[in-house]
All heavy atoms as a GROMACS GRO file, in nm:
protein
  262
    1GLY      N    1   8.268   9.779   7.427
    1GLY     CA    2   8.369   9.765   7.528
    1GLY      C    3   8.381   9.624   7.581
    1GLY      O    4   8.447   9.602   7.682
    2TYR      N    5   8.320   9.521   7.516
    2TYR     CA    6   8.336   9.385   7.561
    2TYR      C    7   8.452   9.316   7.491
    2TYR      O    8   8.465   9.329   7.369
    2TYR     CB    9   8.210   9.303   7.529
    2TYR     CG   10   8.087   9.349   7.607
    2TYR    CD1   11   7.991   9.423   7.545
    2TYR    CD2   12   8.074   9.321   7.742
    2TYR    CE1   13   7.879   9.463   7.612
    2TYR    CE2   14   7.965   9.361   7.811
    2TYR     CZ   15   7.864   9.433   7.750
    2TYR     OH   16   7.756   9.474   7.818
    3PRO      N   17   8.539   9.247   7.565
    3PRO     CA   18   8.643   9.173   7.495
    3PRO      C   19   8.581   9.052   7.420
    3PRO      O   20   8.503   8.975   7.473
    3PRO     CB   21   8.731   9.125   7.611
    3PRO     CG   22   8.646   9.122   7.730
    3PRO     CD   23   8.543   9.229   7.708
    4VAL      N   24   8.612   9.041   7.294
    4VAL     CA   25   8.552   8.937   7.212
    4VAL      C   26   8.654   8.838   7.157
    4VAL      O   27   8.613   8.730   7.115
    4VAL     CB   28   8.472   8.996   7.092
    4VAL    CG1   29   8.350   9.074   7.145
    4VAL    CG2   30   8.556   9.083   7.010
    5ALA      N   31   8.778   8.873   7.156
    5ALA     CA   32   8.879   8.785   7.099
    5ALA      C   33   9.016   8.809   7.163
    5ALA      O   34   9.044   8.920   7.215
    5ALA     CB   35   8.887   8.798   6.950
    6SER      N   36   9.101   8.713   7.152
    6SER     CA   37   9.238   8.725   7.195
    6SER      C   38   9.329   8.702   7.074
    6SER      O   39   9.314   8.601   7.002
    6SER     CB   40   9.270   8.621   7.302
    6SER     OG   41   9.401   8.626   7.344
    7VAL      N   42   9.420   8.795   7.048
    7VAL     CA   43   9.509   8.784   6.931
    7VAL      C   44   9.609   8.671   6.958
    7VAL      O   45   9.677   8.667   7.063
    7VAL     CB   46   9.584   8.918   6.907
    7VAL    CG1   47   9.686   8.899   6.794
    7VAL    CG2   48   9.481   9.025   6.871
    8THR      N   49   9.616   8.577   6.862
    8THR     CA   50   9.702   8.462   6.880
    8THR      C   51   9.826   8.470   6.790
    8THR      O   52   9.930   8.408   6.824
    8THR     CB   53   9.631   8.330   6.845
    8THR    OG1   54   9.580   8.338   6.713
    8THR    CG2   55   9.514   8.307   6.940
    9GLU      N   56   9.822   8.546   6.680
    9GLU     CA   57   9.935   8.555   6.590
    9GLU      C   58   9.920   8.679   6.503
    9GLU      O   59   9.813   8.717   6.462
    9GLU     CB   60   9.937   8.431   6.500
    9GLU     CG   61  10.054   8.421   6.408
    9GLU     CD   62  10.054   8.294   6.327
    9GLU    OE1   63   9.976   8.203   6.351
    9GLU    OE2   64  10.134   8.288   6.228
   10ILE      N   65  10.036   8.743   6.474
   10ILE     CA   66  10.044   8.857   6.386
   10ILE      C   67  10.154   8.828   6.286
   10ILE      O   68  10.269   8.806   6.322
   10ILE     CB   69  10.073   8.989   6.460
   10ILE    CG1   70   9.963   9.017   6.562
   10ILE    CG2   71  10.086   9.105   6.362
   10ILE    CD1   72   9.996   9.135   6.652
   11ASN      N   73  10.120   8.838   6.156
   11ASN     CA   74  10.218   8.819   6.050
   11ASN      C   75  10.233   8.949   5.972
   11ASN      O   76  10.134   8.999   5.917
   11ASN     CB   77  10.177   8.705   5.952
   11ASN     CG   78  10.185   8.573   6.021
   11ASN    OD1   79  10.267   8.545   6.103
   11ASN    ND2   80  10.094   8.482   5.978
   12ARG      N   81  10.352   9.002   5.968
   12ARG     CA   82  10.373   9.127   5.893
   12ARG      C   83  10.462   9.095   5.772
   12ARG      O   84  10.569   9.036   5.787
   12ARG     CB   85  10.445   9.229   5.981
   12ARG     CG   86  10.356   9.277   6.094
   12ARG     CD   87  10.420   9.396   6.164
   12ARG     NE   88  10.333   9.443   6.269
   12ARG     CZ   89  10.356   9.433   6.397
   12ARG    NH1   90  10.468   9.373   6.440
   12ARG    NH2   91  10.273   9.476   6.488
   13ASP      N   92  10.414   9.134   5.656
   13ASP     CA   93  10.490   9.113   5.533
   13ASP      C   94  10.519   9.255   5.475
   13ASP      O   95  10.424   9.329   5.452
   13ASP     CB   96  10.408   9.030   5.437
   13ASP     CG   97  10.484   8.998   5.309
   13ASP    OD1   98  10.596   9.046   5.289
   13ASP    OD2   99  10.429   8.922   5.223
   14GLU      N  100  10.644   9.287   5.456
   14GLU     CA  101  10.681   9.420   5.405
   14GLU      C  102  10.620   9.450   5.268
   14GLU      O  103  10.600   9.564   5.232
   14GLU     CB  104  10.832   9.431   5.399
   14GLU     CG  105  10.902   9.421   5.532
   14GLU     CD  106  10.867   9.540   5.622
   14GLU    OE1  107  10.848   9.652   5.571
   14GLU    OE2  108  10.864   9.522   5.744
   15GLY      N  109  10.587   9.342   5.191
   15GLY     CA  110  10.532   9.365   5.058
   15GLY      C  111  10.382   9.388   5.056
   15GLY      O  112  10.322   9.413   4.953
   16ARG      N  113  10.318   9.380   5.169
   16ARG     CA  114  10.173   9.397   5.179
   16ARG      C  115  10.139   9.517   5.262
   16ARG      O  116  10.208   9.550   5.358
   16ARG     CB  117  10.109   9.275   5.238
   16ARG     CG  118  10.123   9.152   5.151
   16ARG     CD  119  10.048   9.036   5.206
   16ARG     NE  120  10.060   8.923   5.116
   16ARG     CZ  121   9.972   8.827   5.106
   16ARG    NH1  122   9.866   8.828   5.186
   16ARG    NH2  123   9.989   8.728   5.022
   17PRO      N  124  10.027   9.586   5.226
   17PRO     CA  125   9.990   9.708   5.304
   17PRO      C  126   9.939   9.683   5.443
   17PRO      O  127   9.939   9.770   5.528
   17PRO     CB  128   9.889   9.776   5.216
   17PRO     CG  129   9.829   9.664   5.136
   17PRO     CD  130   9.940   9.565   5.116
   18PHE      N  131   9.888   9.558   5.467
   18PHE     CA  132   9.827   9.526   5.598
   18PHE      C  133   9.891   9.400   5.658
   18PHE      O  134   9.939   9.316   5.585
   18PHE     CB  135   9.678   9.503   5.586
   18PHE     CG  136   9.602   9.624   5.533
   18PHE    CD1  137   9.562   9.628   5.399
   18PHE    CD2  138   9.575   9.731   5.615
   18PHE    CE1  139   9.498   9.739   5.352
   18PHE    CE2  140   9.506   9.842   5.568
   18PHE     CZ  141   9.469   9.846   5.434
   19ALA      N  142   9.885   9.388   5.789
   19ALA     CA  143   9.930   9.269   5.855
   19ALA      C  144   9.818   9.168   5.860
   19ALA      O  145   9.700   9.202   5.856
   19ALA     CB  146   9.980   9.302   5.998
   20GLN      N  147   9.852   9.039   5.868
   20GLN     CA  148   9.754   8.936   5.893
   20GLN      C  149   9.749   8.912   6.041
   20GLN      O  150   9.850   8.882   6.107
   20GLN     CB  151   9.790   8.806   5.824
   20GLN     CG  152   9.768   8.805   5.677
   20GLN     CD  153   9.803   8.672   5.613
   20GLN    OE1  154   9.898   8.605   5.655
   20GLN    NE2  155   9.722   8.627   5.520
   21VAL      N  156   9.630   8.925   6.098
   21VAL     CA  157   9.611   8.906   6.244
   21VAL      C  158   9.513   8.792   6.265
   21VAL      O  159   9.402   8.793   6.211
   21VAL     CB  160   9.556   9.035   6.308
   21VAL    CG1  161   9.536   9.016   6.456
   21VAL    CG2  162   9.653   9.152   6.280
   22TYR      N  163   9.554   8.697   6.347
   22TYR     CA  164   9.469   8.582   6.379
   22TYR      C  165   9.422   8.594   6.524
   22TYR      O  166   9.500   8.632   6.609
   22TYR     CB  167   9.544   8.452   6.363
   22TYR     CG  168   9.588   8.427   6.219
   22TYR    CD1  169   9.711   8.470   6.172
   22TYR    CD2  170   9.502   8.363   6.133
   22TYR    CE1  171   9.750   8.446   6.042
   22TYR    CE2  172   9.539   8.340   5.998
   22TYR     CZ  173   9.665   8.381   5.953
   22TYR     OH  174   9.701   8.362   5.825
   23ALA      N  175   9.294   8.568   6.544
   23ALA     CA  176   9.238   8.585   6.680
   23ALA      C  177   9.150   8.462   6.711
   23ALA      O  178   9.093   8.400   6.626
   23ALA     CB  179   9.153   8.711   6.687
   24GLU      N  180   9.140   8.438   6.845
   24GLU     CA  181   9.058   8.329   6.897
   24GLU      C  182   8.948   8.388   6.978
   24GLU      O  183   8.974   8.471   7.068
   24GLU     CB  184   9.145   8.237   6.983
   24GLU     CG  185   9.070   8.118   7.034
   24GLU     CD  186   9.164   8.024   7.110
   24GLU    OE1  187   9.284   8.016   7.073
   24GLU    OE2  188   9.119   7.969   7.211
   25PRO      N  189   8.824   8.356   6.949
   25PRO     CA  190   8.710   8.414   7.027
   25PRO      C  191   8.720   8.375   7.174
   25PRO      O  192   8.757   8.263   7.207
   25PRO     CB  193   8.586   8.353   6.963
   25PRO     CG  194   8.630   8.274   6.846
   25PRO     CD  195   8.778   8.262   6.846
   26ILE      N  196   8.682   8.468   7.261
   26ILE     CA  197   8.684   8.440   7.406
   26ILE      C  198   8.546   8.452   7.470
   26ILE      O  199   8.533   8.427   7.587
   26ILE     CB  200   8.788   8.525   7.479
   26ILE    CG1  201   8.762   8.674   7.458
   26ILE    CG2  202   8.925   8.488   7.440
   26ILE    CD1  203   8.851   8.763   7.542
   27SER      N  204   8.446   8.504   7.396
   27SER     CA  205   8.316   8.519   7.451
   27SER      C  206   8.210   8.492   7.346
   27SER      O  207   8.239   8.497   7.229
   27SER     CB  208   8.294   8.658   7.512
   27SER     OG  209   8.302   8.752   7.408
   28VAL      N  210   8.092   8.460   7.390
   28VAL     CA  211   7.980   8.435   7.300
   28VAL      C  212   7.880   8.549   7.318
   28VAL      O  213   7.802   8.552   7.409
   28VAL     CB  214   7.915   8.298   7.330
   28VAL    CG1  215   7.802   8.268   7.231
   28VAL    CG2  216   8.018   8.187   7.328
   29LEU      N  217   7.889   8.645   7.226
   29LEU     CA  218   7.809   8.767   7.242
   29LEU      C  219   7.659   8.746   7.218
   29LEU      O  220   7.576   8.820   7.269
   29LEU     CB  221   7.859   8.878   7.152
   29LEU     CG  222   7.998   8.934   7.187
   29LEU    CD1  223   8.036   9.042   7.086
   29LEU    CD2  224   7.998   8.991   7.330
   30ASP      N  225   7.622   8.646   7.136
   30ASP     CA  226   7.483   8.628   7.110
   30ASP      C  227   7.406   8.572   7.228
   30ASP      O  228   7.282   8.561   7.229
   30ASP     CB  229   7.459   8.541   6.985
   30ASP     CG  230   7.512   8.398   7.004
   30ASP    OD1  231   7.591   8.375   7.099
   30ASP    OD2  232   7.472   8.312   6.922
   31ARG      N  233   7.474   8.532   7.336
   31ARG     CA  234   7.410   8.479   7.455
   31ARG      C  235   7.417   8.579   7.573
   31ARG      O  236   7.380   8.546   7.682
   31ARG     CB  237   7.474   8.348   7.492
   31ARG     CG  238   7.452   8.243   7.388
   31ARG     CD  239   7.489   8.108   7.432
   31ARG     NE  240   7.466   8.016   7.322
   31ARG     CZ  241   7.538   7.905   7.303
   31ARG    NH1  242   7.633   7.874   7.383
   31ARG    NH2  243   7.510   7.827   7.203
   32MET      N  244   7.477   8.697   7.550
   32MET     CA  245   7.488   8.796   7.658
   32MET      C  246   7.372   8.897   7.650
   32MET      O  247   7.318   8.922   7.545
   32MET     CB  248   7.624   8.867   7.646
   32MET     CG  249   7.742   8.778   7.666
   32MET     SD  250   7.898   8.866   7.648
   32MET     CE  251   7.892   8.970   7.792
   33ARG      N  252   7.341   8.958   7.760
   33ARG     CA  253   7.241   9.063   7.763
   33ARG      C  254   7.303   9.189   7.810
   33ARG      O  255   7.387   9.202   7.885
   33ARG     CB  256   7.128   9.026   7.855
   33ARG     CG  257   7.048   8.912   7.801
   33ARG     CD  258   6.933   8.883   7.888
   33ARG     NE  259   6.859   8.774   7.824
   33ARG     CZ  260   6.731   8.753   7.847
   33ARG    NH1  261   6.667   8.831   7.929
   33ARG    NH2  262   6.668   8.657   7.784
   0.00000   0.00000   0.00000
């Protein structure tokens, strides 16, 4: 339930089965307890 990234861009191509989603990290989980 921790937010780890913010979506910055979504590219949908009708010829592909999946969209390309780009995200930017917003937290550093290896330093959290």
